N, C-alpha and C positions, 0 to 999 in steps of 0.2 A: 623377765623384767631385769633391767640393769640397776644395781644398788651400789651406793658407795658405803664402805663400813670404816670407821675410824676406831682404833683400839682393837684391830683385827688380831694382834698378837697376844692381847690380854686373855684371862680366863673366860669371860663372857663373850668378848669378841670372836674368839676362836669357835664357840659354840654357834654364834650368829653366822659365821662365815661358812662352817661345815653344813648347817641346816639349810642355808640359802643354796648350797651347791647340790645337796640331796634333793631339794624342791625344784631344780632346774633352772635357777637364777643365774643370772652373770654378776660378778661382783668385782668392784674395784677397791683395793685396800690401801689406805694411806698408812705407811709404817716408816719408821725411823730406820730400821734394819731389816731388809728383805730376808737375810739369813735366819731370822726367827720366825719367819712364816712358813709353816709346814707345806701349805697349799700354793706355794709361789709358782711351781711348774704346772699347776692345773690349767687346763685350756681355757675354761671360762673364769680365770682369775686374771686381773690386771693389776700389777703392783706399781704404785707410785710412791717414790722416796721422798718423805718431807715431814713437816711438823704440822700437827693440828692447830697450833696457835698461830700459824701463817695463813693468812686469807688467800693468798697466791697460792700455795700448797695445796689447800683445801679446795680451791675452785678447780685447780687442774684434776684432781681426783673425782671432783662432783660432775663435771660436764659429761653429759650424755646419760646421766642416771635419772631415774625417776623418783628416787627417795634416798635419803642419807640417815644411817644409822649411827649415832655416836655412842659407842659403848666404851668409852675411855674410863679408866679408873685410876686411883692414886697408888694402888699397891698397898704397902704398909706405912705410906707416908701420910701420917694423921694432920699434918699442918700444910698438905698440899693446896695449892691455888690453882690446880689444873683447870677445874671448871670455869672459874672466871676468866683465866687466860685464853680459853678456847671459844666460849660462848659467842662473843662479838665476831671474831673473825669467821667463826662457821657460818653464822648468819649472813654476813657480808658476802661470802664466797658462795653460798646457796643463791642469793639474790643474782650475783654476777653470772652464775651458770645456769640460771633458770630452773632451779630445782626447788619445787614447792613443799615436799613432804619430808618432815624432820622428825625422827624418833630419838629421844634424848634420854640416856640413863642417869638418873639420880639415885637418891636413896631416901627411905622413910626416915625422917628426922632432920632432913636438910630444911634450913631456915625455919618457918613457923610450922612445918608440918610435924614437929616434935610432940604437937598436941594430939597427934593420932597414933603416936608410938605407945606400946605397953609402958607402964611405969618403969619397969626393970631396964628395958631396952633404952628408954628416953634418959634414964640416969647414966647408964653406962656410956651411952654415945655423948653425953654432955662432959662427963669426966675424961674420956679418952679421945674423943673425936669432935670436940667443940669447934675448933678452928676450921676443920674440914667441912663440918655439916653447915657452917655458917657461910663458908665460900660457895658451897653447893647451892645453898638457898638464894644467894645472890645470882649466881647462873641461872637457876631455874626461873627467877623473875625476868631475867633479860630474854630468856626463850619464850616466856609466856607473854611478853609484851611486843613480840615480834610480829610481822604479818605472815610468816610461815605457817603451813598446816601442821602444827607441832603437836606431839604427844610427849608427856613427861613420864617416865616409869619410875616408881617409888617402891622398890623391893624392900622386904623387911631383911633380917640377917641371912647371909648366904649359907648354903648347904651344898655338898656334893651329892651326886645321885644322877640317874639317867632322867631323860625328858618323860615327864608323866602326863602332861597336858591337863592335869585335873587341879590346877592351882585356881586361886580365887582372884578376880580383878575387881576392885573396890574403889569407886570414884572418891577422890580426897574429900570433896565438899558434897557429895551425894548423900553420904550417910553420916552417922554420928559414932562416938565411942572409939576406944583404943584398940589398936591391932598389933598383935605380937606373933611370935613363931618364927618359922624359917621358910625359905624356898629355894629349891635347887637352881644352881646357875643355868643349867640346861633349859628350865622352865622360863627363866628370865629372857633367855636368848629367844625362845619360841614366842614370848610375847612381843619382843621387839621386832622379830620378823614378820610377825601376824600384823602387827600395827603398820609397818612400813609397807606392806603389799595389800593394804586394804584402807576403806575409809572408816574404820573403827577407831573410837577413841580420839578423834580430832579435837584440839584445844581442850583436852581434859589431862588431868594429873591422876595417874592410876596406881593405887596401892597394890602390891603384888604379895601374896602369901599362899600357904598351902590351905 
């Protein structure tokens, strides 16, 4: 399968790219700096230099793919507006390139999903990442109103560790109660790749935790 990955040089995007190659897929990675992509010389990796906030750049990277995985993250910039700056251009680019499947990495706590966070994590997120989570929430709504076959991933706090494949997938609106804990970045990547290469979780927001 041909996949496009945004954020491939980031911690989760790197896992997505490597897991995709291990599974035998071909990947086009849209990056700002090819030198930061360890897999740039891999035979099944195509590198496109560009900006995820540019519809033209994303369209170039998306052409020929069956699905797009957006694994972009703000790093330690808790006032980042990256999510809202990229959501609309990504959707426009996918439409122009004829790509229907979108898997979008967000976070539990984005927008009104704070109602499902544990009280400790919800309080911490509001104090430290209020601007970031509000921005992510706006982007999530943009994705959910689109005509793409979208899935929005809502992981809890990140942890390091190997892929376990024993994490939980909880529909945001299918159950009640608060969710806490942590999840390995490698497991988040496993979910993103599984969603992108299947018909699972289409038009759903999914909480990810151990």
